[in-house]
N, CA, C, O and the ligand as a Tripos MOL2 file, in Angstrom:
@<TRIPOS>MOLECULE
protein
  293   291    74     0     0
PROTEIN
NO_CHARGES

@<TRIPOS>ATOM
      1 N         -28.9340  -18.9990   17.3070 N.3       1 MET1
      2 CA        -28.8370  -17.7520   16.5950 C.3       1 MET1
      3 C         -27.4850  -17.0500   16.7870 C.2       1 MET1
      4 O         -27.0150  -16.7760   17.8920 O.2       1 MET1
      5 N         -26.9340  -16.7980   15.6670 N.am      2 SER2
      6 CA        -25.5840  -16.1080   15.6950 C.3       2 SER2
      7 C         -25.7300  -14.6540   15.8210 C.2       2 SER2
      8 O         -26.5980  -14.0360   15.2050 O.2       2 SER2
      9 N         -24.8170  -14.0570   16.6820 N.am      3 THR3
     10 CA        -24.8330  -12.6380   16.7750 C.3       3 THR3
     11 C         -23.7920  -11.9940   15.8090 C.2       3 THR3
     12 O         -23.6170  -10.7760   15.7930 O.2       3 THR3
     13 N         -23.1250  -12.8340   15.0240 N.am      4 LEU4
     14 CA        -22.1210  -12.2800   14.0690 C.3       4 LEU4
     15 C         -22.9170  -11.6030   12.9470 C.2       4 LEU4
     16 O         -23.9770  -12.0920   12.5560 O.2       4 LEU4
     17 N         -22.4100  -10.4880   12.4340 N.am      5 PRO5
     18 CA        -23.1300   -9.8530   11.2630 C.3       5 PRO5
     19 C         -23.0470  -10.8210   10.1170 C.2       5 PRO5
     20 O         -22.0850  -11.5770    9.9880 O.2       5 PRO5
     21 N         -24.0530  -10.7920    9.2930 N.am      6 THR6
     22 CA        -23.9540  -11.5340    8.0270 C.3       6 THR6
     23 C         -22.9240  -10.8730    7.1080 C.2       6 THR6
     24 O         -22.4930   -9.7470    7.3590 O.2       6 THR6
     25 N         -22.5520  -11.5460    6.0890 N.am      7 LEU7
     26 CA        -21.5360  -10.9590    5.1820 C.3       7 LEU7
     27 C         -22.0250   -9.6820    4.5840 C.2       7 LEU7
     28 O         -21.2500   -8.7460    4.3880 O.2       7 LEU7
     29 N         -23.3250   -9.6200    4.2820 N.am      8 ASP8
     30 CA        -23.9440   -8.4790    3.6930 C.3       8 ASP8
     31 C         -23.8140   -7.2410    4.6390 C.2       8 ASP8
     32 O         -23.4530   -6.1450    4.2090 O.2       8 ASP8
     33 N         -24.1200   -7.4670    5.9200 N.am      9 GLU9
     34 CA        -24.0770   -6.4560    6.9540 C.3       9 GLU9
     35 C         -22.6270   -6.0020    7.1590 C.2       9 GLU9
     36 O         -22.3460   -4.8220    7.3660 O.2       9 GLU9
     37 N         -21.7340   -6.9650    7.0960 N.am     10 GLU10
     38 CA        -20.3100   -6.6120    7.2840 C.3      10 GLU10
     39 C         -19.8840   -5.7020    6.1520 C.2      10 GLU10
     40 O         -19.2270   -4.6890    6.3900 O.2      10 GLU10
     41 N         -20.2420   -6.0390    4.9370 N.am     11 ALA11
     42 CA        -19.9090   -5.1540    3.7750 C.3      11 ALA11
     43 C         -20.4330   -3.7870    3.9720 C.2      11 ALA11
     44 O         -19.7550   -2.7950    3.7060 O.2      11 ALA11
     45 N         -21.7280   -3.7230    4.4720 N.am     12 GLN12
     46 CA        -22.3290   -2.3880    4.6650 C.3      12 GLN12
     47 C         -21.5820   -1.6300    5.7540 C.2      12 GLN12
     48 O         -21.3600   -0.4270    5.6170 O.2      12 GLN12
     49 N         -21.1820   -2.3140    6.8500 N.am     13 ASN13
     50 CA        -20.5100   -1.6520    7.9400 C.3      13 ASN13
     51 C         -19.1360   -1.1140    7.4730 C.2      13 ASN13
     52 O         -18.7540    0.0030    7.8210 O.2      13 ASN13
     53 N         -18.4040   -1.9220    6.6840 N.am     14 ARG14
     54 CA        -17.1300   -1.4760    6.2270 C.3      14 ARG14
     55 C         -17.2730   -0.3060    5.2340 C.2      14 ARG14
     56 O         -16.5240    0.6710    5.2790 O.2      14 ARG14
     57 N         -18.2360   -0.4430    4.3650 N.am     15 THR15
     58 CA        -18.4470    0.6790    3.4390 C.3      15 THR15
     59 C         -18.7890    1.9640    4.1350 C.2      15 THR15
     60 O         -18.3210    3.0280    3.7320 O.2      15 THR15
     61 N         -19.6190    1.8910    5.2060 N.am     16 ALA16
     62 CA        -19.9770    3.1070    5.9600 C.3      16 ALA16
     63 C         -18.7900    3.6600    6.6360 C.2      16 ALA16
     64 O         -18.6330    4.8770    6.7300 O.2      16 ALA16
     65 N         -17.9070    2.7650    7.1320 N.am     17 ALA17
     66 CA        -16.6920    3.2580    7.8470 C.3      17 ALA17
     67 C         -15.7520    3.9800    6.8890 C.2      17 ALA17
     68 O         -15.1800    5.0160    7.2280 O.2      17 ALA17
     69 N         -15.6000    3.4330    5.7080 N.am     18 VAL18
     70 CA        -14.6650    4.0970    4.6880 C.3      18 VAL18
     71 C         -15.2770    5.4000    4.3080 C.2      18 VAL18
     72 O         -14.5420    6.3820    4.2010 O.2      18 VAL18
     73 N         -16.6020    5.5000    4.0870 N.am     19 ILE19
     74 CA        -17.2260    6.7420    3.6880 C.3      19 ILE19
     75 C         -17.0340    7.7650    4.7370 C.2      19 ILE19
     76 O         -16.7360    8.9230    4.4450 O.2      19 ILE19
     77 N         -17.2050    7.3440    6.0040 N.am     20 ALA20
     78 CA        -17.0430    8.2650    7.1470 C.3      20 ALA20
     79 C         -15.6420    8.8280    7.2660 C.2      20 ALA20
     80 O         -15.4430   10.0050    7.5660 O.2      20 ALA20
     81 N         -14.6710    7.9490    7.0220 N.am     21 LEU21
     82 CA        -13.2640    8.3610    7.1470 C.3      21 LEU21
     83 C         -12.8900    9.3170    5.9630 C.2      21 LEU21
     84 O         -12.2460   10.3530    6.1250 O.2      21 LEU21
     85 N         -13.3420    8.8810    4.7920 N.am     22 LEU22
     86 CA        -13.0090    9.7390    3.6070 C.3      22 LEU22
     87 C         -13.6150   11.1130    3.7760 C.2      22 LEU22
     88 O         -13.0300   12.1030    3.3350 O.2      22 LEU22
     89 N         -14.7930   11.1980    4.4150 N.am     23 ALA23
     90 CA        -15.5080   12.4880    4.5740 C.3      23 ALA23
     91 C         -14.7150   13.3790    5.4460 C.2      23 ALA23
     92 O         -14.9050   14.5930    5.3690 O.2      23 ALA23
     93 N         -13.7930   12.8660    6.3170 N.am     24 GLU24
     94 CA        -13.0370   13.6330    7.2130 C.3      24 GLU24
     95 C         -11.6570   14.0570    6.6190 C.2      24 GLU24
     96 O         -10.9150   14.8420    7.2090 O.2      24 GLU24
     97 N         -11.3790   13.5220    5.4840 N.am     25 CYS25
     98 CA        -10.1080   13.7970    4.8110 C.3      25 CYS25
     99 C         -10.1250   15.2290    4.2310 C.2      25 CYS25
    100 O         -11.0790   15.6070    3.5510 O.2      25 CYS25
    101 N          -9.1000   15.9990    4.4940 N.am     26 VAL26
    102 CA         -8.9880   17.3550    3.9730 C.3      26 VAL26
    103 C          -8.0920   17.4040    2.7460 C.2      26 VAL26
    104 O          -8.3980   18.0610    1.7510 O.2      26 VAL26
    105 N          -6.9960   16.7020    2.8440 N.am     27 THR27
    106 CA         -5.9570   16.7900    1.7790 C.3      27 THR27
    107 C          -6.0010   15.5480    0.8970 C.2      27 THR27
    108 O          -6.5370   14.5160    1.3010 O.2      27 THR27
    109 N          -5.4290   15.6470   -0.3240 N.am     28 THR28
    110 CA         -5.3280   14.5080   -1.1990 C.3      28 THR28
    111 C          -4.4740   13.4140   -0.5690 C.2      28 THR28
    112 O          -4.7270   12.2200   -0.7260 O.2      28 THR28
    113 N          -3.4520   13.8730    0.1500 N.am     29 ASN29
    114 CA         -2.5750   12.8380    0.8640 C.3      29 ASN29
    115 C          -3.3440   12.0440    1.8660 C.2      29 ASN29
    116 O          -3.1210   10.8440    2.0240 O.2      29 ASN29
    117 N          -4.2840   12.7250    2.5730 N.am     30 GLU30
    118 CA         -5.0130   12.0590    3.5940 C.3      30 GLU30
    119 C          -5.9930   11.0270    2.9350 C.2      30 GLU30
    120 O          -6.1830    9.9160    3.4310 O.2      30 GLU30
    121 N          -6.5910   11.4520    1.8120 N.am     31 ARG31
    122 CA         -7.4760   10.5510    1.0710 C.3      31 ARG31
    123 C          -6.7570    9.3580    0.5900 C.2      31 ARG31
    124 O          -7.2600    8.2390    0.6900 O.2      31 ARG31
    125 N          -5.5580    9.5700    0.0550 N.am     32 SER32
    126 CA         -4.8740    8.3740   -0.4970 C.3      32 SER32
    127 C          -4.3870    7.4590    0.5920 C.2      32 SER32
    128 O          -4.2960    6.2480    0.3910 O.2      32 SER32
    129 N          -4.0630    8.0290    1.7770 N.am     33 ALA33
    130 CA         -3.6030    7.2270    2.9370 C.3      33 ALA33
    131 C          -4.8470    6.3280    3.4290 C.2      33 ALA33
    132 O          -4.7400    5.1200    3.6440 O.2      33 ALA33
    133 N          -5.9380    6.9990    3.5670 N.am     34 VAL34
    134 CA         -7.1910    6.2380    3.9960 C.3      34 VAL34
    135 C          -7.5380    5.1360    2.9690 C.2      34 VAL34
    136 O          -7.8930    4.0110    3.3230 O.2      34 VAL34
    137 N          -7.4210    5.5050    1.7180 N.am     35 THR35
    138 CA         -7.7890    4.5240    0.6830 C.3      35 THR35
    139 C          -6.8310    3.3630    0.7060 C.2      35 THR35
    140 O          -7.2490    2.2150    0.5550 O.2      35 THR35
    141 N          -5.5250    3.6370    0.8950 N.am     36 ARG36
    142 CA         -4.4830    2.5800    0.9430 C.3      36 ARG36
    143 C          -4.7050    1.6110    2.1180 C.2      36 ARG36
    144 O          -4.5770    0.3930    1.9950 O.2      36 ARG36
    145 N          -5.0400    2.2190    3.2490 N.am     37 VAL37
    146 CA         -5.2610    1.3760    4.4350 C.3      37 VAL37
    147 C          -6.5540    0.6020    4.2330 C.2      37 VAL37
    148 O          -6.6170   -0.5780    4.5800 O.2      37 VAL37
    149 N          -7.5630    1.2160    3.6950 N.am     38 ALA38
    150 CA         -8.8840    0.5260    3.5060 C.3      38 ALA38
    151 C          -8.7270   -0.6410    2.5460 C.2      38 ALA38
    152 O          -9.3530   -1.6860    2.7220 O.2      38 ALA38
    153 N          -7.8920   -0.4620    1.5330 N.am     39 LEU39
    154 CA         -7.6800   -1.5850    0.5940 C.3      39 LEU39
    155 C          -6.9700   -2.6860    1.2840 C.2      39 LEU39
    156 O          -7.3050   -3.8540    1.0870 O.2      39 LEU39
    157 N          -5.9620   -2.3520    2.1200 N.am     40 ARG40
    158 CA         -5.1960   -3.3910    2.8340 C.3      40 ARG40
    159 C          -6.0620   -4.1240    3.8000 C.2      40 ARG40
    160 O          -5.9340   -5.3360    3.9730 O.2      40 ARG40
    161 N          -6.9670   -3.3820    4.4470 N.am     41 ALA41
    162 CA         -7.8640   -4.0410    5.4710 C.3      41 ALA41
    163 C          -9.0340   -4.6460    4.8430 C.2      41 ALA41
    164 O          -9.8910   -5.1750    5.5510 O.2      41 ALA41
    165 N          -9.1480   -4.6100    3.4940 N.am     42 GLU42
    166 CA        -10.2340   -5.1260    2.6910 C.3      42 GLU42
    167 C         -11.5730   -4.4940    3.1090 C.2      42 GLU42
    168 O         -12.6160   -5.1360    3.2310 O.2      42 GLU42
    169 N         -11.4420   -3.1700    3.3160 N.am     43 PHE43
    170 CA        -12.6910   -2.3780    3.3870 C.3      43 PHE43
    171 C         -13.0970   -1.7840    2.1000 C.2      43 PHE43
    172 O         -14.1880   -1.2370    1.9370 O.2      43 PHE43
    173 N         -12.1380   -1.9120    1.1370 N.am     44 LEU44
    174 CA        -12.4000   -1.5530   -0.2840 C.3      44 LEU44
    175 C         -11.7580   -2.6730   -1.0720 C.2      44 LEU44
    176 O         -10.9280   -3.4210   -0.5540 O.2      44 LEU44
    177 N         -12.1670   -2.7850   -2.3780 N.am     45 TRP45
    178 CA        -11.5310   -3.7870   -3.2830 C.3      45 TRP45
    179 C         -11.1450   -3.0170   -4.5490 C.2      45 TRP45
    180 O         -11.7880   -2.0470   -4.9470 O.2      45 TRP45
    181 N         -10.1000   -3.4850   -5.1350 N.am     46 ARG46
    182 CA         -9.5300   -2.9240   -6.3220 C.3      46 ARG46
    183 C          -9.6670   -3.8800   -7.5070 C.2      46 ARG46
    184 O          -9.3430   -5.0640   -7.4100 O.2      46 ARG46
    185 N         -10.1550   -3.3390   -8.6270 N.am     47 CYS47
    186 CA        -10.2130   -4.1350   -9.8450 C.3      47 CYS47
    187 C          -8.8160   -4.2410  -10.4040 C.2      47 CYS47
    188 O          -8.1150   -3.2520  -10.6160 O.2      47 CYS47
    189 N          -8.4350   -5.5080  -10.6370 N.am     48 HIS48
    190 CA         -7.0400   -5.7010  -11.1710 C.3      48 HIS48
    191 C          -6.9760   -5.2020  -12.5980 C.2      48 HIS48
    192 O          -5.9190   -4.7410  -13.0300 O.2      48 HIS48
    193 N          -8.0280   -5.2720  -13.3250 N.am     49 GLY49
    194 CA         -8.0500   -4.9080  -14.7600 C.3      49 GLY49
    195 C          -7.8350   -3.3650  -14.8480 C.2      49 GLY49
    196 O          -6.9010   -2.9460  -15.5330 O.2      49 GLY49
    197 N          -8.5990   -2.5600  -14.2320 N.am     50 CYS50
    198 CA         -8.4990   -1.0900  -14.4760 C.3      50 CYS50
    199 C          -7.9960   -0.3140  -13.3130 C.2      50 CYS50
    200 O          -7.9510    0.9160  -13.3600 O.2      50 CYS50
    201 N          -7.5790   -1.0550  -12.1700 N.am     51 LYS51
    202 CA         -7.0210   -0.3540  -10.9950 C.3      51 LYS51
    203 C          -8.0010    0.6410  -10.3490 C.2      51 LYS51
    204 O          -7.5900    1.6340   -9.7480 O.2      51 LYS51
    205 N          -9.2460    0.3650  -10.4810 N.am     52 GLU52
    206 CA        -10.2110    1.2740   -9.8660 C.3      52 GLU52
    207 C         -10.5900    0.6910   -8.5140 C.2      52 GLU52
    208 O         -10.6610   -0.5250   -8.3370 O.2      52 GLU52
    209 N         -10.8280    1.5780   -7.5770 N.am     53 ASN53
    210 CA        -11.2270    1.1200   -6.1860 C.3      53 ASN53
    211 C         -12.7440    1.1650   -6.0500 C.2      53 ASN53
    212 O         -13.4230    2.0430   -6.5810 O.2      53 ASN53
    213 N         -13.2620    0.1310   -5.2810 N.am     54 HIS54
    214 CA        -14.6480    0.0630   -5.1890 C.3      54 HIS54
    215 C         -14.9950   -0.2520   -3.7210 C.2      54 HIS54
    216 O         -14.2230   -0.9120   -3.0240 O.2      54 HIS54
    217 N         -16.1820    0.2330   -3.2550 N.am     55 TYR55
    218 CA        -16.7450   -0.1630   -1.9790 C.3      55 TYR55
    219 C         -17.1820   -1.5900   -2.0660 C.2      55 TYR55
    220 O         -17.5050   -2.0950   -3.1410 O.2      55 TYR55
    221 N         -17.1920   -2.2640   -0.8830 N.am     56 LEU56
    222 CA        -17.6070   -3.6720   -0.8730 C.3      56 LEU56
    223 C         -19.0740   -3.7650   -1.2460 C.2      56 LEU56
    224 O         -19.5410   -4.8290   -1.6520 O.2      56 LEU56
    225 N         -19.7720   -2.7220   -1.1220 N.am     57 SER57
    226 CA        -21.2330   -2.7520   -1.4240 C.3      57 SER57
    227 C         -21.4830   -2.8270   -2.9490 C.2      57 SER57
    228 O         -22.5840   -3.1580   -3.3900 O.2      57 SER57
    229 N         -20.4280   -2.5080   -3.7480 N.am     58 SER58
    230 CA        -20.6320   -2.6480   -5.1710 C.3      58 SER58
    231 C         -20.0520   -4.0420   -5.6360 C.2      58 SER58
    232 O         -18.9120   -4.3920   -5.3280 O.2      58 SER58
    233 N         -20.8710   -4.7840   -6.3670 N.am     59 ASP59
    234 CA        -20.6450   -6.1220   -6.7290 C.3      59 ASP59
    235 C         -19.6540   -6.2040   -7.9220 C.2      59 ASP59
    236 O         -18.8310   -7.1170   -7.9850 O.2      59 ASP59
    237 N         -19.7440   -5.2840   -8.8160 N.am     60 THR60
    238 CA        -18.9340   -5.4320  -10.0530 C.3      60 THR60
    239 C         -18.3660   -4.0360  -10.3940 C.2      60 THR60
    240 O         -18.9370   -2.9930  -10.0760 O.2      60 THR60
    241 N         -17.1800   -4.1000  -11.0770 N.am     61 CYS61
    242 CA        -16.5630   -2.9090  -11.5740 C.3      61 CYS61
    243 C         -17.3050   -2.4950  -12.8880 C.2      61 CYS61
    244 O         -18.0580   -3.2540  -13.4990 O.2      61 CYS61
    245 N         -17.0190   -1.2270  -13.2550 N.am     62 THR62
    246 CA        -17.6420   -0.7520  -14.5220 C.3      62 THR62
    247 C         -17.2060   -1.5630  -15.7120 C.2      62 THR62
    248 O         -17.9180   -1.5880  -16.7150 O.2      62 THR62
    249 N         -16.0500   -2.2400  -15.6510 N.am     63 CYS63
    250 CA        -15.5720   -3.1000  -16.7150 C.3      63 CYS63
    251 C         -16.1790   -4.4100  -16.7190 C.2      63 CYS63
    252 O         -15.9630   -5.1880  -17.6480 O.2      63 CYS63
    253 N         -16.9870   -4.7330  -15.6640 N.am     64 GLY64
    254 CA        -17.6050   -6.0770  -15.5980 C.3      64 GLY64
    255 C         -17.0210   -7.0450  -14.6810 C.2      64 GLY64
    256 O         -17.6100   -8.0890  -14.4010 O.2      64 GLY64
    257 N         -15.7820   -6.7090  -14.1610 N.am     65 ALA65
    258 CA        -15.1090   -7.6200  -13.2250 C.3      65 ALA65
    259 C         -15.8420   -7.7260  -11.8960 C.2      65 ALA65
    260 O         -16.3540   -6.7380  -11.3680 O.2      65 ALA65
    261 N         -15.8830   -8.9480  -11.3660 N.am     66 LYS66
    262 CA        -16.5840   -9.1710  -10.0950 C.3      66 LYS66
    263 C         -15.7110   -8.8780   -8.8930 C.2      66 LYS66
    264 O         -14.4880   -9.0120   -8.9360 O.2      66 LYS66
    265 N         -16.3750   -8.4720   -7.8100 N.am     67 ARG67
    266 CA        -15.6720   -8.3890   -6.5470 C.3      67 ARG67
    267 C         -15.0710   -9.6880   -6.1620 C.2      67 ARG67
    268 O         -15.6970  -10.7250   -6.3810 O.2      67 ARG67
    269 N         -13.8710   -9.7080   -5.5890 N.am     68 PRO68
    270 CA        -13.2230  -10.9550   -5.2160 C.3      68 PRO68
    271 C         -14.1090  -11.7160   -4.2700 C.2      68 PRO68
    272 O         -14.6970  -11.1650   -3.3390 O.2      68 PRO68
    273 N         -14.1910  -13.0850   -4.5530 N.am     69 ALA69
    274 CA        -15.1860  -13.9560   -3.9010 C.3      69 ALA69
    275 C         -14.8880  -14.0110   -2.4110 C.2      69 ALA69
    276 O         -15.8250  -14.2360   -1.6450 O.2      69 ALA69
    277 N         -13.6690  -13.8260   -1.9410 N.am     70 HIS70
    278 CA        -13.3920  -14.0110   -0.5190 C.3      70 HIS70
    279 C         -13.8600  -12.8230    0.3410 C.2      70 HIS70
    280 O         -13.8620  -12.9190    1.5680 O.2      70 HIS70
    281 N         -14.2710  -11.6590   -0.3170 N.am     71 LEU71
    282 CA        -14.6510  -10.5050    0.4290 C.3      71 LEU71
    283 C         -16.1070  -10.5460    0.7200 C.2      71 LEU71
    284 O         -16.8820  -11.0970   -0.0620 O.2      71 LEU71
    285 N         -16.5210   -9.9580    1.8670 N.am     72 PRO72
    286 CA        -17.9140   -9.8990    2.2630 C.3      72 PRO72
    287 C         -18.6470   -9.0260    1.2720 C.2      72 PRO72
    288 O         -18.0350   -8.1510    0.6590 O.2      72 PRO72
    289 N         -19.9540   -9.2380    1.0940 N.am     73 GLY73
    290 CA        -20.7220   -8.4110    0.2290 C.3      73 GLY73
    291 C         -21.9630   -9.0970   -0.2950 C.2      73 GLY73
    292 O         -22.7240   -8.5000   -1.0570 O.2      73 GLY73
    293 ZN        -12.4830   -2.9160  -13.7710 Zn       74 ZN74
@<TRIPOS>BOND
     1     1     2 1
     2     2     3 1
     3     3     4 2
     4     3     5 am
     5     5     6 1
     6     6     7 1
     7     7     8 2
     8     7     9 am
     9     9    10 1
    10    10    11 1
    11    11    12 2
    12    11    13 am
    13    13    14 1
    14    14    15 1
    15    15    16 2
    16    15    17 am
    17    17    18 1
    18    18    19 1
    19    19    20 2
    20    19    21 am
    21    21    22 1
    22    22    23 1
    23    23    24 2
    24    23    25 am
    25    25    26 1
    26    26    27 1
    27    27    28 2
    28    27    29 am
    29    29    30 1
    30    30    31 1
    31    31    32 2
    32    31    33 am
    33    33    34 1
    34    34    35 1
    35    35    36 2
    36    35    37 am
    37    37    38 1
    38    38    39 1
    39    39    40 2
    40    39    41 am
    41    41    42 1
    42    42    43 1
    43    43    44 2
    44    43    45 am
    45    45    46 1
    46    46    47 1
    47    47    48 2
    48    47    49 am
    49    49    50 1
    50    50    51 1
    51    51    52 2
    52    51    53 am
    53    53    54 1
    54    54    55 1
    55    55    56 2
    56    55    57 am
    57    57    58 1
    58    58    59 1
    59    59    60 2
    60    59    61 am
    61    61    62 1
    62    62    63 1
    63    63    64 2
    64    63    65 am
    65    65    66 1
    66    66    67 1
    67    67    68 2
    68    67    69 am
    69    69    70 1
    70    70    71 1
    71    71    72 2
    72    71    73 am
    73    73    74 1
    74    74    75 1
    75    75    76 2
    76    75    77 am
    77    77    78 1
    78    78    79 1
    79    79    80 2
    80    79    81 am
    81    81    82 1
    82    82    83 1
    83    83    84 2
    84    83    85 am
    85    85    86 1
    86    86    87 1
    87    87    88 2
    88    87    89 am
    89    89    90 1
    90    90    91 1
    91    91    92 2
    92    91    93 am
    93    93    94 1
    94    94    95 1
    95    95    96 2
    96    95    97 am
    97    97    98 1
    98    98    99 1
    99    99   100 2
   100    99   101 am
   101   101   102 1
   102   102   103 1
   103   103   104 2
   104   103   105 am
   105   105   106 1
   106   106   107 1
   107   107   108 2
   108   107   109 am
   109   109   110 1
   110   110   111 1
   111   111   112 2
   112   111   113 am
   113   113   114 1
   114   114   115 1
   115   115   116 2
   116   115   117 am
   117   117   118 1
   118   118   119 1
   119   119   120 2
   120   119   121 am
   121   121   122 1
   122   122   123 1
   123   123   124 2
   124   123   125 am
   125   125   126 1
   126   126   127 1
   127   127   128 2
   128   127   129 am
   129   129   130 1
   130   130   131 1
   131   131   132 2
   132   131   133 am
   133   133   134 1
   134   134   135 1
   135   135   136 2
   136   135   137 am
   137   137   138 1
   138   138   139 1
   139   139   140 2
   140   139   141 am
   141   141   142 1
   142   142   143 1
   143   143   144 2
   144   143   145 am
   145   145   146 1
   146   146   147 1
   147   147   148 2
   148   147   149 am
   149   149   150 1
   150   150   151 1
   151   151   152 2
   152   151   153 am
   153   153   154 1
   154   154   155 1
   155   155   156 2
   156   155   157 am
   157   157   158 1
   158   158   159 1
   159   159   160 2
   160   159   161 am
   161   161   162 1
   162   162   163 1
   163   163   164 2
   164   163   165 am
   165   165   166 1
   166   166   167 1
   167   167   168 2
   168   167   169 am
   169   169   170 1
   170   170   171 1
   171   171   172 2
   172   171   173 am
   173   173   174 1
   174   174   175 1
   175   175   176 2
   176   175   177 am
   177   177   178 1
   178   178   179 1
   179   179   180 2
   180   179   181 am
   181   181   182 1
   182   182   183 1
   183   183   184 2
   184   183   185 am
   185   185   186 1
   186   186   187 1
   187   187   188 2
   188   187   189 am
   189   189   190 1
   190   190   191 1
   191   191   192 2
   192   191   193 am
   193   193   194 1
   194   194   195 1
   195   195   196 2
   196   195   197 am
   197   197   198 1
   198   198   199 1
   199   199   200 2
   200   199   201 am
   201   201   202 1
   202   202   203 1
   203   203   204 2
   204   203   205 am
   205   205   206 1
   206   206   207 1
   207   207   208 2
   208   207   209 am
   209   209   210 1
   210   210   211 1
   211   211   212 2
   212   211   213 am
   213   213   214 1
   214   214   215 1
   215   215   216 2
   216   215   217 am
   217   217   218 1
   218   218   219 1
   219   219   220 2
   220   219   221 am
   221   221   222 1
   222   222   223 1
   223   223   224 2
   224   223   225 am
   225   225   226 1
   226   226   227 1
   227   227   228 2
   228   227   229 am
   229   229   230 1
   230   230   231 1
   231   231   232 2
   232   231   233 am
   233   233   234 1
   234   234   235 1
   235   235   236 2
   236   235   237 am
   237   237   238 1
   238   238   239 1
   239   239   240 2
   240   239   241 am
   241   241   242 1
   242   242   243 1
   243   243   244 2
   244   243   245 am
   245   245   246 1
   246   246   247 1
   247   247   248 2
   248   247   249 am
   249   249   250 1
   250   250   251 1
   251   251   252 2
   252   251   253 am
   253   253   254 1
   254   254   255 1
   255   255   256 2
   256   255   257 am
   257   257   258 1
   258   258   259 1
   259   259   260 2
   260   259   261 am
   261   261   262 1
   262   262   263 1
   263   263   264 2
   264   263   265 am
   265   265   266 1
   266   266   267 1
   267   267   268 2
   268   267   269 am
   269   269   270 1
   270   270   271 1
   271   271   272 2
   272   271   273 am
   273   273   274 1
   274   274   275 1
   275   275   276 2
   276   275   277 am
   277   277   278 1
   278   278   279 1
   279   279   280 2
   280   279   281 am
   281   281   282 1
   282   282   283 1
   283   283   284 2
   284   283   285 am
   285   285   286 1
   286   286   287 1
   287   287   288 2
   288   287   289 am
   289   289   290 1
   290   290   291 1
   291   291   292 2
@<TRIPOS>SUBSTRUCTURE
     1 MET1         2 RESIDUE 1 A MET
     2 SER2         6 RESIDUE 1 A SER
     3 THR3        10 RESIDUE 1 A THR
     4 LEU4        14 RESIDUE 1 A LEU
     5 PRO5        18 RESIDUE 1 A PRO
     6 THR6        22 RESIDUE 1 A THR
     7 LEU7        26 RESIDUE 1 A LEU
     8 ASP8        30 RESIDUE 1 A ASP
     9 GLU9        34 RESIDUE 1 A GLU
    10 GLU10       38 RESIDUE 1 A GLU
    11 ALA11       42 RESIDUE 1 A ALA
    12 GLN12       46 RESIDUE 1 A GLN
    13 ASN13       50 RESIDUE 1 A ASN
    14 ARG14       54 RESIDUE 1 A ARG
    15 THR15       58 RESIDUE 1 A THR
    16 ALA16       62 RESIDUE 1 A ALA
    17 ALA17       66 RESIDUE 1 A ALA
    18 VAL18       70 RESIDUE 1 A VAL
    19 ILE19       74 RESIDUE 1 A ILE
    20 ALA20       78 RESIDUE 1 A ALA
    21 LEU21       82 RESIDUE 1 A LEU
    22 LEU22       86 RESIDUE 1 A LEU
    23 ALA23       90 RESIDUE 1 A ALA
    24 GLU24       94 RESIDUE 1 A GLU
    25 CYS25       98 RESIDUE 1 A CYS
    26 VAL26      102 RESIDUE 1 A VAL
    27 THR27      106 RESIDUE 1 A THR
    28 THR28      110 RESIDUE 1 A THR
    29 ASN29      114 RESIDUE 1 A ASN
    30 GLU30      118 RESIDUE 1 A GLU
    31 ARG31      122 RESIDUE 1 A ARG
    32 SER32      126 RESIDUE 1 A SER
    33 ALA33      130 RESIDUE 1 A ALA
    34 VAL34      134 RESIDUE 1 A VAL
    35 THR35      138 RESIDUE 1 A THR
    36 ARG36      142 RESIDUE 1 A ARG
    37 VAL37      146 RESIDUE 1 A VAL
    38 ALA38      150 RESIDUE 1 A ALA
    39 LEU39      154 RESIDUE 1 A LEU
    40 ARG40      158 RESIDUE 1 A ARG
    41 ALA41      162 RESIDUE 1 A ALA
    42 GLU42      166 RESIDUE 1 A GLU
    43 PHE43      170 RESIDUE 1 A PHE
    44 LEU44      174 RESIDUE 1 A LEU
    45 TRP45      178 RESIDUE 1 A TRP
    46 ARG46      182 RESIDUE 1 A ARG
    47 CYS47      186 RESIDUE 1 A CYS
    48 HIS48      190 RESIDUE 1 A HIS
    49 GLY49      194 RESIDUE 1 A GLY
    50 CYS50      198 RESIDUE 1 A CYS
    51 LYS51      202 RESIDUE 1 A LYS
    52 GLU52      206 RESIDUE 1 A GLU
    53 ASN53      210 RESIDUE 1 A ASN
    54 HIS54      214 RESIDUE 1 A HIS
    55 TYR55      218 RESIDUE 1 A TYR
    56 LEU56      222 RESIDUE 1 A LEU
    57 SER57      226 RESIDUE 1 A SER
    58 SER58      230 RESIDUE 1 A SER
    59 ASP59      234 RESIDUE 1 A ASP
    60 THR60      238 RESIDUE 1 A THR
    61 CYS61      242 RESIDUE 1 A CYS
    62 THR62      246 RESIDUE 1 A THR
    63 CYS63      250 RESIDUE 1 A CYS
    64 GLY64      254 RESIDUE 1 A GLY
    65 ALA65      258 RESIDUE 1 A ALA
    66 LYS66      262 RESIDUE 1 A LYS
    67 ARG67      266 RESIDUE 1 A ARG
    68 PRO68      270 RESIDUE 1 A PRO
    69 ALA69      274 RESIDUE 1 A ALA
    70 HIS70      278 RESIDUE 1 A HIS
    71 LEU71      282 RESIDUE 1 A LEU
    72 PRO72      286 RESIDUE 1 A PRO
    73 GLY73      290 RESIDUE 1 A GLY
    74 ZN74       293 GROUP 0 **** ****
């Protein structure tokens, strides 16, 4: 039995972390900094088509684009 989280759990953990960090942001600058870091760390994903940011817990963008396959979720 592995103690590593499944990909699905990992996506949920990352999503919860981003939500918690964003909840502590007071200014727009703070929010954009957290978002930028979260994207870089792959705690969020960005749709290349419409440049929208998404939590790992969401499988598809509103435009229909899929979450990149190498990310957990
Ligand atoms: Zn999109």
